[in-house]
Each structure stands twice: as C-alpha cells, then as structure tokens.
C-alpha positions as CSV (number, residue, x, y, z in Angstrom):
1,M,7.8,11.3,-34.4
2,N,8.2,9.1,-37.5
3,F,8.7,5.6,-35.9
4,K,9.4,4.0,-39.3
5,K,12.8,5.8,-39.7
6,I,14.2,5.0,-36.3
7,K,16.1,1.7,-35.6
8,N,17.6,0.0,-32.6
9,M,16.9,2.6,-30.0
10,I,15.6,2.4,-26.4
11,K,13.7,5.4,-25.3
12,I,11.6,6.7,-22.4
13,A,8.0,7.4,-23.5
14,K,7.4,11.0,-22.8
15,T,5.0,12.2,-25.5
16,E,1.4,11.2,-25.9
17,E,2.2,9.6,-29.2
18,E,5.0,7.5,-27.7
19,I,2.7,6.4,-24.8
20,V,0.0,5.4,-27.2
21,E,2.4,3.4,-29.3
22,C,3.5,1.5,-26.1
23,F,-0.1,0.8,-25.3
24,H,-0.5,-1.3,-28.4
25,V,2.2,-3.7,-27.1
26,L,1.5,-3.5,-23.4
27,S,-2.2,-4.1,-23.7
28,A,-1.4,-7.8,-24.6
29,L,0.0,-8.2,-21.0
30,R,-2.6,-5.9,-19.4
31,P,-5.8,-6.5,-21.4
32,H,-7.9,-4.7,-18.7
33,L,-6.4,-1.4,-19.7
34,H,-8.3,0.8,-22.1
35,A,-6.7,3.0,-24.8
36,D,-8.9,6.0,-24.1
37,S,-7.6,6.3,-20.5
38,F,-4.1,4.9,-20.9
39,V,-2.2,8.2,-21.5
40,A,-3.8,9.8,-18.4
41,R,-3.1,6.8,-16.3
42,I,0.6,6.7,-17.3
43,D,0.9,10.5,-16.6
44,R,-0.7,10.0,-13.2
45,L,1.6,7.1,-12.4
46,K,4.6,9.1,-13.4
47,L,3.6,12.0,-11.2
48,E,2.5,9.9,-8.2
49,T,5.0,7.1,-8.2
50,G,7.9,7.9,-10.5
51,Y,6.7,5.2,-13.0
52,T,8.7,5.2,-16.2
53,L,7.6,3.6,-19.5
54,A,10.5,2.6,-21.7
55,Y,10.4,0.9,-25.1
56,F,12.6,-0.7,-27.8
57,L,12.1,0.8,-31.2
58,E,13.1,-0.7,-34.5
59,N,10.8,0.7,-37.1
60,D,8.0,0.3,-34.6
61,V,7.7,-0.5,-30.9
62,K,9.0,-4.1,-30.3
63,A,9.1,-4.3,-26.5
64,V,7.8,-2.2,-23.6
65,A,8.8,-2.0,-19.9
66,G,7.3,-0.1,-17.1
67,F,9.3,0.4,-14.0
68,R,9.8,2.6,-10.9
69,I,12.6,3.2,-8.5
70,S,12.1,3.0,-4.8
71,E,13.8,2.1,-1.5
72,W,13.2,-0.4,1.2
73,L,14.7,-0.2,4.7
74,H,16.1,-3.8,4.6
75,S,17.9,-3.6,1.2
76,G,18.1,0.0,0.0
77,K,17.4,1.5,-3.3
78,Y,16.0,-0.8,-6.1
79,L,14.4,-0.6,-9.5
80,E,11.2,-2.7,-9.8
81,I,10.0,-3.8,-13.2
82,E,6.3,-3.6,-13.3
83,E,5.8,-4.7,-16.9
84,L,8.1,-6.2,-19.5
85,I,6.6,-7.5,-22.8
86,T,7.7,-8.0,-26.3
87,K,5.2,-7.5,-29.2
88,E,3.4,-10.6,-30.3
89,G,5.2,-12.1,-33.3
90,E,8.5,-10.4,-32.3
91,R,9.4,-12.7,-29.3
92,S,12.7,-14.6,-29.1
93,K,14.4,-12.0,-31.4
94,G,16.3,-10.3,-28.6
95,Y,14.2,-7.2,-28.1
96,G,13.0,-8.0,-24.6
97,G,16.6,-9.0,-23.6
98,K,18.0,-5.8,-24.9
99,L,15.4,-3.8,-23.1
100,F,16.0,-5.8,-19.9
101,D,19.8,-5.2,-20.2
102,W,19.1,-1.4,-20.6
103,I,17.0,-1.4,-17.5
104,V,19.8,-3.1,-15.5
105,Q,22.2,-0.5,-16.7
106,H,19.7,2.3,-15.8
107,A,19.4,0.8,-12.3
108,Q,23.2,0.8,-12.0
109,K,23.5,4.4,-13.2
110,T,20.8,5.6,-10.8
111,G,22.4,4.0,-7.7
112,C,20.1,1.0,-7.3
113,N,21.3,-2.1,-5.4
114,Q,18.9,-4.4,-7.1
115,V,16.5,-5.0,-10.0
116,R,13.3,-6.7,-8.9
117,L,10.1,-7.8,-10.4
118,V,6.9,-9.8,-9.6
119,S,5.8,-12.3,-12.1
120,G,2.6,-14.3,-12.1
121,V,3.1,-17.9,-11.0
122,S,1.7,-19.2,-14.4
123,R,4.2,-17.3,-16.5
124,E,6.8,-20.1,-16.7
125,E,8.4,-18.9,-20.0
126,A,8.9,-15.5,-18.5
127,H,10.5,-17.1,-15.4
128,K,12.9,-18.9,-17.7
129,F,13.8,-15.6,-19.3
130,Y,14.4,-13.9,-16.0
131,I,16.5,-16.8,-14.6
132,G,18.5,-16.7,-17.8
133,K,19.2,-13.1,-17.2
134,G,20.7,-13.9,-13.8
135,M,17.7,-13.1,-11.6
136,A,17.2,-15.2,-8.5
137,F,13.9,-16.4,-7.0
138,E,14.2,-15.0,-3.6
139,A,10.8,-14.3,-2.1
140,K,7.2,-15.2,-2.2
141,Y,4.7,-12.5,-2.9
142,F,1.4,-12.3,-1.1
143,S,-1.6,-10.2,-1.9
144,L,-5.1,-9.5,-0.5
145,N,-7.9,-7.9,-2.5
146,V,-9.2,-5.5,0.1
147,E,-12.2,-4.4,-1.9
148,E,-13.5,-8.0,-1.8
149,Q,-12.7,-8.2,2.0
150,I,-14.7,-5.0,2.6
151,I,-17.7,-6.3,0.6
152,T,-17.5,-9.7,2.3
153,K,-17.2,-8.3,5.8
154,C,-19.9,-5.7,5.2
155,S,-22.4,-8.2,3.9
156,S,-21.9,-10.6,6.8
C-alpha cells in the first residue's frame, strides 16, 4: 500500500505492512514491545481475544488505537480501548480525537453499551482528553503481578 497517496482515512490494520506502520507510532506508548515480534503478537491477539488495531492515515500513520469487544454480566457488551496514541509531533491536531470518535461509532454499530479504557494514573493529559470526549471516571482499577507473587512466596 502506498501510504503517501492516502489522506484522511481510518482503517483496520490487516496486512503485515499496515501492522508494521502502526508499530512505529504505538511503540512510543508501549516501548517494551519489539518490532521483530510485533506482527506475530498482533495476529495472536486478534485470534485469541478479538483485538483490533485501527489507525488514522493522512500520508502516513498519525494515530493508532488497539481495542477489543467483550461483555460483562453487570453491564453488557462493551468496547475497551487498550491503546490510543497520536504520533509524536502530530498531537493536538485532531488525529486522536477523530480516531476516538470513529471508535465510539464502531462501538455503537456493533451493539456495545459502553466504550471503556484503563489509563495509567500519571497520564493526566490523556485523562483531560478522555474527559473532554465525554468519558466518566467511574471505577478504580486494581492489579497484582502474579509472577512476582509466585517468586516471593516460593522463595520464602
């Protein structure tokens, strides 16, 4: 695909080339990921969890979002945004906002009741963006690194 000729389009990354182009943007948010294993990881996530990688294209990839659709007993079907990032140097130009709006429309079209996301507590600028998009802070998210727990308990 010739990325230089396409403008103002949101697409689902399906080909290896598209996924690699998304990596260049997404790796700023997920620096622990490696280019050599990224395509295989995305393919595995798509197969195992329904993960979808979408991107905003205007001559090159400007913003990337990863999301999946699932369902909870207490609230029904929802779309969860796993990643949402705009390319460094392209922020505050509307690319992330357009991609977010597209995701909301996609959630509506697929029968979801909500769009959700988890955002690190230190990402205050991102929180302002989400609140500006109408999202509500409605829960606290807890986690436990079980690998560390196993190592700690086994070494006691």
